[in-house]
N, C-alpha and C positions, 0 to 999 in steps of 0.2 A: 875340552868335553869330558864330563865324568865317566869313569868306566862303567859298562853296564852292569846292573845288579843282577845277582844270581837268581835262579828260578825261586819261587816261594817254596817254603817247606810246608806242605799239607800234612805231614805224619802227625796224628793227634798226640803221639808220645812225646813230641817235641814241646807241647804246651802242658800236658797233663802227665806227670811222672808215674801215676797210677797205672796208666796204660801199659807201659813197659813191663811193670810188674805182672799185670794180667796176662801179657802175652807170654811171658816167661813161664808163669805158672802153667797155662795151657799147653806149651811146648813140652813141659815135663810131665804132663797129665797129674799134676800135684794138687788134688782137691783141696786139702787145708789151706794151701796158700791162696789158692783162687778163692776160696770162701772167705778167706781174711780179707782180701782185696774188696770183694763185694760187700762188705760191712761198711763201706762208705757212707756216712751218715747223710749226706746232702741227697735228697731224691734225685736232683738233676744229674748229679755225678753218677750215681748208681745206674741211673737209666743210660748214660753215655757208656758206662763200662759194659752194661749188659749188651748194648749194640756192638761193642768191640768183640765180645766173644761171638755174637751172632755172625759176625763177619769171617770167623774162622772156618776152616774146611776139615771134614773127616774127623769130627769129635762127637758125633752122635753116640756111639757106644760109651765113650768116657762119660758123657753127660747122663745117659740113661743109668749107668752103673751108680753114679752119684745120687741120682734121685730114687733108685731102688733101695739104696741104703739109708736114705733119709726122705721118705715120701712126703713128709709134712714140711720140709725146707723150702721156703718160698723162693731162695736163690736157685737151687737146683732146677725147680720147675720153670722158673722163668728164663734161665739160660737155655734150657732145652726147647722151649717155645720159641724164643728168639733165634735160636740156631736153624730151626725148621723152617721158619717163616723166610730167613734169609737165603736158606737152601733151596727153598722152593722158588723164590724169585730168580735165583741164578738159572735154574732149569728153565724158567719161563723166558727169561733174557729181557733187556728193555725194549726190544722191537715192537713194533705196531702189532695188534692181534692178528692181523691178516698175514702176518710172516711167521707166527708161531704155530707150530704143528699141533694136531690133536693129542699126541702122546705127550708133547711138553705140558700142554694144558692139563692133562690127566694127571701127571705127576706133580704139577703145580698145585693143583687143588687138594691132592693127597697130602702134601706136606702141610698146607695150611690148616687142613681138617685135623690133622694129628697135632699140630701146635695148638689148636683151638681146645681140644680135649684136655691137653696138660695145663693150660693157662686158666681155663674155667675153674679147675680144681684149685689153683694158687690164689686166685681172687676170690674164691668162696671161702677159703680158709683165712686169707689175709686181705680183707677188703681195703686196706689203706697202702698196699703195695703199688706205688706209683710206677715202677718199672714194669710190672705185669700188665697193668691196665694200659700202659702206653703201647706195649705190644699188642694187645687185644684191639686198640683202636686201629692200628695200622693193619691187623689181620681182617677186621672187618671191612676194610677197603678192598683187600685182595680177594675176599670171599664174596664181595659184591652184596653185602648185607644191607646196603641202603644208609642214607644220611641219618634217619631217625634211631637206628641201632648204633651207628657210630657216636652220635650225640649222647645217647643214654650211656654208653661207656665212659664217655669223657665225664659226664655229670657224676658218675659214680666216683671217678677218681677225684673229682674237684670237691667233694665233700670233704675230703682229707688234705688235698693238695690244690687249693684254688688257684694257683699261678704256675702250675707245672709246665713249663714252656716245651719240652719235647712232645708232650700229649697235645698242646694247643697247635704246633706246627703239624703234627700229623692230622689232626682234623681239620685243619685249614686246607690242606690238600685234598680231603674229602669233599669240601665245600666248593672247590674250583671247577669249572665247565668241564675239564678234562676227566673229572670222576663223576659226571652228571650233576654237578651243582650248578651254581650260577655266580656272577660276580657280586651281585647284591649280598647275597648270603655271605660269601667269602669276605667282603670288606667289612660287613655288619659284625662278623665274628671276630676279625682282627681288631676292630675298634673297641669291641666288648672287652677283649682281653688287655688292651693297652690301658684303658680307662680303668679297669679294676686293680690293676697291679700297682705296687707302691712306686712313687717317684724314684728314678734311679734304677728300676728293675729292667732287665733286658727285654720284657716282653712286648714292647712297642714296636720291635723289629718285625713282628708279624704285619703291621700295617704296611711296611716297606715291602715285604715279601708278596703279599697280595698284590699290590700295585706292580711289582715287578712281573709277577706270572701274567697280568693282564697286559702289561705294556710289550712283553716278549711273545705274547700271542699275535702281535703285529706281523706284517709282511716283511719289514725291515727295521733295522737299527734305527735309521732316521725316524721312522714312525714311533718306534718305541720310546725314543727320547722326548719326541714333541708331546706324547701322551703324558710322561713323567713331568714334563715342564708345563703342564696346564696349570692355570692358578690354584683349582681346588686341590689337585693331586700334589702339587709342590707344597702347598700350605700343610696338608695332612703328613707328608714326609718330614718337614721341619718341625712340626710339633711332636712327631714319634722321636726325632732326635733330641729334642729339648726334654723329653720325658725319660730318655735312656741314655745314649752315648755322650750327650752334652750336658747331662746332668751331674752336679758334683758328686752325688752318692753312687754314680756307676762304678762297679769294679769289674776287673778282668777275672771273672768266676767261670764256673763250667759254661762252656758254649759261647765264651767271649769272642773267639776268632770268627764263628759263623756269624755273630751279630755285627761285628765291625766289616767283615767282608760283604755282607749284605747291603750295609749302607754304603759302603765305597762304590760298590758297583751302581747303585741308584744315583749317586752324586755324580759319577762319570758320566752316565747317560743323560743326566740333567745338565751336563756341562758346567758343574759348580765344582771346578777343580782344586781350589784351597781345601774346601770341605772333604773332598775325597782324598786329597794328599794327607790331610791330617789323620785319617782313618788308616791309611796304607803305613803311615809313619808310626802309629800307635802299634802296629802289628810287628813292626821290624822286619825280620827275615821269614816270619811265619805268614800263614795264610790258611785260608778256607776255600775249598771248591765252590760254596754257596751256589750261586746260580750262573757262575761264569760259563759253564759247559753248555748252558743252552743255546749259546751263540753258534757254535760250530762243532762242539763235541770236544774241545780241547781246552778245558778249564785252564791248565798251566798257562798256555800261549796267551789266552786272553787276560788272565790276571795280569801277567807280565805287561802286556800291551797297555792296558788301563793304567797299571801303576805308573809305568814310564810317562805316560802322557800327563797324569795327575801331578807328578813330580816336575815335569817340565813346564806345565802351564799353572801350577798351583804355588809355584815360588819356592819349591823344595829342590829343585834340580841340583 
């Protein structure tokens, strides 16, 4: 029997070296070094790095100082906005609304409103800034501004970056029932993004994410798997794979671990073990939380469990 595989490495720095450089610049409060890293020319990559800064703690004073020194710099404003949004969500927590106190909600909305003020300035001066618009799409959801406003923000971004996957993923969440949307709109938007993107682009993963959202809304994993194995859903997931991860032009660029992990999870629930094993193998020792934590909150355990089963049943044990 082969030795058990170690837990997956979910650290973004293992896949993207720029993340380590951003973290080091933040730790040193080194604005020139941080600004240099955020000069990343790929809009997807810059949005990922902005999110990394947003996840940091206790850096508001540092970012406000940078913005005060360079008020027209889109990077300083976007980073401050991202930080305030994430800090607000940490205060609110991921608990259901009935378990969040009035004080938590008050601080949550205060952070989001302050982020909105900063990000409005950024997008007014720099309407092509994909990272700033992506933060504004996420903020629209938190501020409960509605689907029409969230879509308006996305459309403004899409004028300049029509296939910006991070923004599409954020808007897809807005269209799900848990954010007052519906499945028809969620699936329609996912299909729209997949069809418009070039062959080999990662955007078709949104089709899979929408189906996983609906599947995991079922009562049990058995029902979730049955939903994904239905003829129409299975066909749409396979078509999405053909347009992305199975296409010869697919590349492991920014976000690739999320894309492969999402497909791997879907294939596992569909009991298509060779296809799942192929994605796990492509990731090697790395991985992404994707939606594995939806099952019982322990994404590492579930990723390992599915990976082991895929290797055993998919011919890669």
